[in-house]
Backbone as CSV, one residue per row, in Angstrom:
resi,resn,N_x,N_y,N_z,CA_x,CA_y,CA_z,C_x,C_y,C_z
1,MET,0.488,-18.944,-2.815,1.060,-17.830,-1.904,1.926,-17.068,-3.058
2,LEU,2.633,-17.710,-3.810,3.403,-16.870,-4.916,2.570,-15.988,-5.915
3,PHE,1.305,-16.772,-6.076,0.231,-16.032,-7.014,-0.126,-14.753,-6.110
4,GLU,-0.426,-14.728,-5.235,-0.892,-13.645,-4.317,0.068,-12.625,-4.346
5,GLN,1.568,-12.838,-4.195,2.507,-11.962,-4.220,2.729,-11.293,-5.507
6,ILE,2.638,-12.145,-6.823,2.547,-11.512,-7.990,1.678,-10.613,-8.137
7,VAL,0.324,-10.979,-7.722,-0.995,-9.922,-7.983,-0.722,-8.765,-7.186
8,PHE,-0.253,-8.702,-6.017,0.002,-7.964,-5.093,0.968,-6.776,-5.796
9,PHE,2.220,-7.335,-6.265,2.954,-6.363,-6.798,2.583,-5.610,-8.058
10,PHE,1.909,-6.452,-8.905,1.406,-5.789,-9.899,0.073,-4.811,-9.665
11,ALA,-0.726,-5.109,-8.762,-1.634,-4.086,-8.100,-1.103,-2.891,-7.537
12,ALA,-0.020,-3.146,-6.796,0.470,-2.052,-6.303,1.184,-1.019,-7.246
13,ALA,1.886,-1.570,-8.202,2.550,-1.002,-9.247,1.376,-0.128,-10.165
14,GLY,0.201,-1.077,-10.414,-0.860,-0.099,-11.134,-1.347,1.008,-10.162
15,ALA,-1.549,0.827,-8.739,-2.035,1.761,-7.956,-1.118,2.913,-8.092
16,LEU,0.103,2.733,-8.117,1.238,4.069,-7.894,1.180,4.487,-9.389
17,ALA,1.075,3.863,-10.414,1.196,4.397,-11.714,-0.233,5.085,-11.943
18,GLY,-1.144,4.584,-11.483,-2.387,5.456,-11.914,-2.510,6.759,-10.961
19,ALA,-1.914,6.532,-9.937,-1.879,7.912,-8.928,-1.088,8.880,-9.530
20,LEU,-0.247,8.414,-10.068,0.825,9.352,-10.670,0.541,9.896,-11.959
21,GLY,-0.184,9.096,-12.742,-0.858,9.593,-14.141,-1.724,10.521,-13.727
22,VAL,-2.565,10.463,-12.727,-3.751,11.553,-12.584,-2.915,12.838,-12.251
23,VAL,-1.869,12.876,-11.597,-1.099,14.075,-11.321,-0.414,14.681,-12.248
24,VAL,0.412,13.608,-13.128,1.321,14.309,-14.128,0.771,14.422,-15.368
25,LEU,-0.286,13.700,-15.966,-1.179,14.073,-17.074,-1.631,15.189,-17.438
26,LYS,-1.585,15.943,-18.328,-2.135,17.326,-18.668,-3.460,17.144,-19.252
27,ASN,-3.639,16.079,-19.985,-4.997,15.933,-20.941,-5.882,15.037,-19.906
28,PRO,-7.317,15.523,-19.616,-8.091,15.437,-18.653,-8.657,13.944,-18.943
29,PHE,-8.894,13.673,-20.126,-9.361,12.435,-20.703,-8.286,11.093,-20.030
30,TYR,-7.163,11.560,-20.345,-5.958,10.599,-19.776,-5.715,10.436,-18.298
31,ALA,-6.041,11.376,-17.559,-6.050,11.486,-16.359,-7.061,10.740,-15.590
32,VAL,-8.258,10.707,-16.334,-9.467,10.069,-15.930,-9.123,8.515,-16.118
33,LEU,-8.571,8.316,-17.086,-8.416,6.726,-17.418,-7.243,6.432,-16.412
34,ALA,-6.342,7.341,-15.974,-5.266,6.886,-15.162,-6.091,6.678,-13.744
35,LEU,-7.057,7.468,-13.440,-7.436,7.453,-12.091,-8.477,5.838,-12.053
36,ILE,-9.055,5.533,-13.173,-9.887,4.429,-13.471,-8.781,3.443,-13.214
37,VAL,-7.642,3.250,-13.545,-6.539,2.158,-13.263,-6.176,2.184,-11.858
38,HIS,-6.219,3.286,-11.285,-5.653,3.314,-9.981,-6.960,2.752,-9.135
39,LEU,-7.958,3.168,-9.317,-9.215,2.546,-8.653,-9.293,0.916,-8.729
40,LEU,-9.079,0.425,-9.935,-9.285,-0.928,-10.275,-8.106,-1.597,-9.374
41,SER,-6.834,-0.946,-9.548,-5.766,-1.515,-8.665,-6.032,-1.651,-7.042
42,LEU,-6.748,-0.490,-6.740,-7.038,-0.633,-5.298,-8.184,-1.644,-4.969
43,ALA,-9.029,-1.813,-5.596,-9.996,-2.763,-5.720,-9.229,-4.361,-5.410
44,THR,-8.226,-4.468,-6.366,-7.828,-5.664,-6.495,-6.782,-6.041,-4.986
45,LEU,-6.280,-4.774,-4.533,-5.608,-4.886,-3.361,-6.592,-5.175,-1.990
46,PHE,-7.868,-4.392,-2.222,-8.861,-5.181,-1.232,-9.269,-6.620,-1.533
47,LEU,-9.097,-6.944,-2.670,-9.564,-8.439,-2.622,-8.448,-9.290,-1.953
48,LEU,-7.366,-8.768,-2.139,-6.099,-9.734,-1.619,-6.034,-9.558,0.062
49,LEU,-6.921,-8.423,0.424,-6.961,-8.254,2.076,-8.242,-9.015,2.530
50,GLN,-9.057,-9.859,1.483,-10.018,-10.478,1.801,-11.185,-9.601,2.083
51,ALA,-11.347,-8.309,1.567,-12.387,-7.369,1.946,-13.314,-7.298,0.522
52,GLN,-14.032,-8.512,0.217,-14.827,-8.298,-0.784,-15.800,-7.283,-0.991
53,PHE,-16.458,-6.938,0.038,-17.397,-5.876,-0.056,-16.720,-4.404,-0.500
54,LEU,-15.561,-4.252,0.438,-14.931,-2.711,-0.236,-14.639,-3.024,-1.567
55,ALA,-14.057,-4.125,-2.239,-13.585,-4.122,-3.558,-14.619,-4.071,-4.330
56,ALA,-15.952,-4.544,-3.942,-17.076,-4.542,-5.041,-17.617,-2.999,-5.027
57,ALA,-17.744,-2.486,-3.715,-18.065,-0.892,-3.629,-17.123,-0.009,-4.294
58,GLN,-15.856,-0.418,-4.263,-14.933,0.395,-5.146,-14.848,0.442,-6.618
59,VAL,-15.419,-0.868,-7.157,-15.592,-0.895,-8.606,-17.006,-0.303,-9.096
60,ILE,-17.914,-0.773,-8.432,-19.333,-0.437,-8.582,-19.559,1.059,-8.448
61,VAL,-19.279,1.872,-7.308,-19.490,3.146,-7.006,-18.529,3.932,-7.727
62,TYR,-17.172,3.723,-7.461,-16.069,4.731,-8.025,-15.754,4.467,-9.350
63,ALA,-15.165,3.160,-9.643,-14.696,2.979,-10.744,-15.792,2.907,-11.832
64,GLY,-16.850,2.620,-11.287,-18.059,2.497,-12.356,-18.897,3.814,-12.411
65,ALA,-19.835,4.185,-11.652,-20.549,5.425,-11.642,-19.999,6.683,-11.773
66,VAL,-18.822,6.925,-10.800,-18.404,8.083,-10.778,-17.411,8.555,-12.010
67,MET,-16.697,7.487,-12.301,-15.805,7.491,-13.405,-16.577,7.533,-14.954
68,VAL,-17.395,7.090,-15.063,-18.546,7.198,-16.336,-18.834,8.661,-16.229
69,LEU,-19.186,9.309,-14.938,-19.742,10.742,-14.910,-18.454,11.691,-15.444
70,TYR,-17.242,11.267,-14.806,-16.106,12.265,-15.196,-15.859,11.952,-16.614
71,VAL,-15.889,10.871,-17.275,-15.720,10.549,-18.619,-16.817,11.471,-19.497
72,PHE,-18.140,11.351,-19.074,-18.847,12.440,-19.742,-18.476,13.794,-19.722
73,VAL,-18.070,14.206,-18.466,-17.744,15.526,-18.248,-16.678,16.080,-19.110
74,VAL,-15.711,15.094,-19.087,-14.480,15.464,-19.988,-14.875,15.415,-21.331
75,ALA,-15.883,14.603,-22.047,-15.986,14.520,-23.281,-17.083,15.785,-23.541
76,TYR,-17.821,16.167,-22.609,-18.586,17.433,-22.995,-17.788,18.662,-23.050
77,ILE,-17.002,18.905,-22.073,-16.126,20.115,-21.982,-15.188,20.035,-22.956
78,GLY,-14.608,18.697,-23.360,-13.423,18.833,-24.432,-12.273,18.655,-23.584
79,GLY,-11.055,17.928,-24.139,-9.896,17.695,-23.547,-9.013,19.003,-24.132
80,SER,-7.786,19.008,-23.456,-6.732,20.014,-23.948,-5.932,19.121,-24.994
81,ASP,-5.368,19.882,-25.897,-4.673,19.566,-27.089,-3.261,19.515,-26.923
82,GLU,-2.944,19.682,-25.571,-1.413,19.250,-25.261,-1.049,17.905,-25.327
83,PRO,0.119,17.992,-25.669,0.726,16.317,-25.960,0.741,15.721,-24.351
84,VAL,0.893,14.396,-24.367,0.862,13.506,-23.039,1.939,13.949,-22.428
85,ARG,3.155,14.324,-23.141,4.462,14.428,-22.285,4.933,15.691,-22.964
86,PRO,5.392,16.630,-22.020,6.187,17.777,-22.184,7.386,17.478,-23.047
87,ALA,7.626,18.370,-24.241,8.614,18.141,-24.960,9.926,18.576,-24.193
88,SER,9.824,19.657,-23.503,11.106,20.121,-22.691,10.693,20.806,-21.563
89,GLY,11.661,21.084,-20.844,11.395,21.937,-19.452,12.043,21.010,-18.329
90,ALA,11.851,21.682,-16.986,12.788,20.919,-15.997,12.196,19.581,-15.671
91,ALA,10.783,19.468,-15.938,10.272,18.008,-15.644,11.072,16.973,-16.527
92,SER,11.212,17.157,-17.815,11.607,16.302,-18.665,13.124,16.003,-18.393
93,GLN,13.837,17.026,-17.791,15.225,16.872,-17.378,15.416,16.131,-16.047
94,LEU,14.709,16.722,-14.975,14.724,16.251,-13.973,13.887,14.885,-13.564
95,GLY,13.039,14.700,-14.189,12.061,13.603,-14.180,13.114,12.046,-13.989
96,PRO,13.850,11.862,-14.999,14.580,10.363,-14.935,15.613,10.268,-13.713
97,ILE,16.060,11.670,-13.415,17.136,11.700,-12.449,16.504,11.192,-10.965
98,PHE,15.041,11.826,-10.775,14.345,11.242,-9.537,13.950,9.962,-9.829
99,ALA,13.542,9.617,-10.887,12.953,8.066,-11.233,14.278,7.161,-10.668
100,VAL,15.517,7.284,-11.282,16.462,6.594,-10.865,16.805,6.745,-9.357
101,ALA,16.702,7.746,-8.836,17.204,7.828,-7.303,16.006,7.078,-6.591
102,LEU,14.728,7.124,-7.116,13.600,6.382,-6.244,13.808,4.802,-6.291
103,LEU,14.354,4.515,-7.647,14.465,3.073,-7.941,15.837,2.524,-7.184
104,ILE,17.061,3.406,-6.725,17.986,2.936,-5.883,17.558,2.799,-4.420
105,GLU,16.822,3.982,-4.236,16.004,3.952,-2.971,15.349,2.722,-2.337
106,ILE,14.448,2.366,-3.324,13.526,0.943,-3.198,14.290,-0.016,-2.981
107,ALA,15.379,-0.235,-4.205,16.293,-1.531,-4.021,17.105,-1.618,-2.786
108,ILE,17.669,-0.331,-2.167,18.283,-0.480,-0.843,17.344,-1.044,0.377
109,ALA,16.185,-0.463,0.135,15.124,-0.898,1.235,14.633,-2.353,1.142
110,VAL,14.760,-2.858,-0.067,14.159,-4.257,-0.269,15.190,-5.164,0.073
111,ILE,16.531,-4.790,-0.414,17.850,-5.595,0.053,18.118,-5.684,1.538
112,GLY,18.029,-4.396,1.963,18.315,-4.204,3.527,17.080,-5.137,4.361
113,SER,16.066,-5.348,3.928,14.777,-5.900,4.680,15.183,-7.435,4.481
114,GLY,15.817,-7.831,3.582,16.141,-9.280,3.521,15.066,-10.103,2.977
115,LEU,14.186,-9.327,2.451,12.670,-10.157,2.089,12.067,-11.038,3.226
116,GLN,12.535,-10.852,4.344,11.799,-11.734,5.546,10.393,-11.665,5.480
117,ALA,9.742,-10.694,5.171,8.163,-10.799,5.294,7.457,-11.305,4.332
118,LEU,8.172,-11.915,3.155,7.746,-12.353,1.990,6.900,-13.858,2.435
119,ASP,7.676,-14.510,3.439,7.325,-15.846,3.729,6.454,-15.788,4.766
120,THR,5.958,-14.688,5.156,4.918,-14.873,6.445,3.480,-14.709,5.770
121,ARG,2.493,-14.907,6.664,1.160,-15.222,6.235,0.577,-13.647,6.345
122,GLY,1.267,-12.920,7.082,0.606,-11.652,7.560,-0.384,-11.726,8.593
123,ALA,-1.001,-10.530,9.125,-1.965,-10.287,10.249,-3.177,-11.387,10.329
124,LYS,-3.403,-11.952,11.407,-4.651,-12.785,11.437,-5.667,-11.927,11.346
125,LEU,-6.807,-12.337,10.326,-7.929,-11.514,10.215,-8.990,-12.614,10.752
126,GLY,-10.356,-11.584,11.155,-11.362,-12.493,11.660,-12.053,-12.729,10.275
127,ALA,-13.091,-13.734,10.632,-13.988,-14.275,9.775,-14.962,-13.293,9.246
128,ALA,-15.050,-12.112,9.834,-16.100,-10.946,9.234,-15.259,-10.003,8.855
129,PHE,-13.844,-10.059,8.475,-13.367,-9.031,8.087,-13.695,-8.476,6.802
130,GLY,-14.093,-7.047,6.783,-14.354,-6.413,5.475,-16.127,-6.592,5.127
131,ASP,-16.503,-7.503,5.805,-18.129,-7.454,5.521,-18.861,-6.145,5.834
132,PRO,-19.993,-6.178,5.170,-20.860,-4.845,5.651,-21.096,-4.659,6.791
133,GLY,-21.581,-5.933,7.756,-21.884,-5.500,9.149,-20.640,-5.034,9.680
134,GLN,-19.257,-5.336,9.706,-18.232,-4.872,10.330,-17.994,-3.379,9.899
135,ILE,-18.000,-3.177,8.770,-17.716,-1.719,8.370,-18.890,-0.679,9.037
136,GLY,-20.133,-1.202,8.866,-21.148,-0.228,9.522,-20.949,-0.315,11.094
137,GLU,-20.349,-1.237,11.901,-20.208,-1.204,13.105,-19.001,-0.245,13.377
138,LEU,-17.972,-0.358,12.393,-16.872,0.870,12.629,-17.248,1.989,12.213
139,LEU,-18.164,2.352,11.387,-18.686,3.640,11.122,-19.592,4.185,12.279
140,LEU,-20.582,3.458,12.764,-21.351,3.877,13.712,-20.734,3.953,15.190
141,GLN,-19.865,3.173,15.374,-19.272,3.154,16.619,-17.825,3.847,17.047
142,LYS,-17.128,3.644,16.238,-15.630,4.014,16.283,-15.502,5.499,15.526
143,PHE,-16.149,5.609,14.555,-15.764,6.765,13.577,-17.005,7.814,13.832
144,LEU,-18.026,7.561,14.686,-19.059,8.502,14.670,-18.996,9.833,15.237
145,LEU,-17.850,9.815,16.428,-17.489,10.986,16.780,-16.740,11.889,15.751
146,LEU,-16.033,11.331,14.983,-15.451,12.066,13.800,-16.348,12.749,12.967
147,VAL,-17.303,11.896,12.429,-18.431,12.423,11.621,-19.169,13.420,12.388
148,ALA,-19.334,13.321,13.600,-20.522,14.236,14.308,-19.361,15.504,14.504
149,SER,-18.158,15.494,14.558,-17.332,16.675,14.742,-17.194,17.433,13.363
150,VAL,-17.019,16.605,12.162,-17.228,17.311,10.921,-18.503,18.229,10.669
151,GLY,-19.639,17.315,10.944,-20.871,17.896,10.838,-21.228,19.227,11.782
152,ALA,-20.634,19.075,13.022,-20.698,20.420,13.854,-19.892,21.629,13.226
153,VAL,-18.720,21.458,12.777,-17.935,22.578,11.900,-18.796,22.949,10.719
154,VAL,-19.312,22.171,9.959,-20.096,22.717,8.831,-21.543,23.444,9.330
155,LEU,-22.065,22.853,10.202,-23.098,23.708,10.736,-22.622,24.959,11.413
156,ALA,-21.636,25.008,12.113,-21.227,26.143,12.737,-20.635,27.282,11.748
157,ARG,-20.238,26.736,10.719,-19.783,27.775,9.664,-21.010,28.407,8.945
158,ARG,-22.016,27.746,8.906,-23.197,28.367,8.131,-24.023,29.227,9.039
159,ARG,-23.840,29.005,10.399,-24.459,29.934,11.492,-23.731,31.212,11.678
160,ARG,-22.400,30.905,11.336,-21.695,32.303,11.737,-21.690,33.345,10.635
161,GLY,-22.134,32.858,9.486,-22.335,33.708,8.325,-20.887,33.604,7.591
162,LEU,-20.118,32.842,7.714,-18.832,32.342,7.010,-19.331,32.344,5.461
163,GLU,-20.394,31.825,5.121,-20.607,31.532,3.693,-20.734,32.880,2.942
164,TYR,-21.410,34.120,3.677,-21.213,35.281,2.973,-20.021,35.806,2.860
165,ALA,-19.068,35.573,3.605,-17.445,35.847,3.225,-16.844,35.335,2.362
166,ASP,-17.478,34.070,1.960,-16.725,33.483,0.840,-17.391,33.721,-0.413
167,ALA,-18.580,34.269,-0.288,-19.190,34.967,-1.502,-18.693,36.177,-1.687
168,GLU,-18.290,37.036,-0.980,-17.747,38.327,-1.002,-16.510,38.297,-1.621
169,GLU,-15.739,37.143,-1.165,-14.283,37.168,-1.707,-14.485,36.703,-3.166
170,ARG,-15.336,35.830,-3.672,-15.559,35.301,-4.925,-15.841,36.491,-5.776
171,GLU,-16.919,37.269,-5.356,-17.419,38.775,-6.224,-16.144,39.446,-6.154
172,ALA,-15.278,39.743,-5.245,-14.238,40.793,-5.317,-13.168,40.246,-6.231
173,GLY,-12.944,38.889,-6.296,-12.216,38.095,-7.363,-12.619,38.418,-8.590
174,GLY,-13.883,38.382,-8.918,-14.419,38.424,-10.166,-14.507,39.693,-10.846
175,GLU,-14.660,40.805,-9.802,-14.546,42.198,-10.225,-13.130,42.476,-10.889
176,GLY,-12.049,42.038,-10.381,-10.571,42.222,-10.621,-10.576,41.940,-12.109
177,SER,-10.961,40.818,-12.540,-10.696,39.967,-13.666,-11.600,40.623,-14.732
178,ALA,-12.460,41.139,-14.743,-13.656,41.684,-15.529,-13.218,43.044,-16.286
């Protein structure tokens, strides 16, 4: 139980740090590496939820294949020569203030909760939680209406000719910059 808690806090910190690194880092190569850390941390959290299939899919598809593609694209187009951290500016002055404020807020929330939930086991999970059959059942039964709605919007957009309006906007934008 204690091991799971420690792994959870490290994985959660890795997920937050990776997501923050993707947004904050200017160098695309470092941003891709931060995204890989984020995705691997999410896979660890999936394992703690006993969703082994989702964790494996996360690592194989996203952290594996997609991230290799991103790394090749960044290597091909080249990264920026900007430093990892800006030397001056509002971000370098206000960043530590916001970090301390966030730390105080989290400390108040943790102390206020009394850490009562740490001794509990959490929600009861079925034996089939996270396996491919249950995921397929959710996608085909519960979320099929959502998928059909998105598909209908995409098809309606094509039939109305809105893709031509998008092309005209791109051409108009291209003429002004030339």
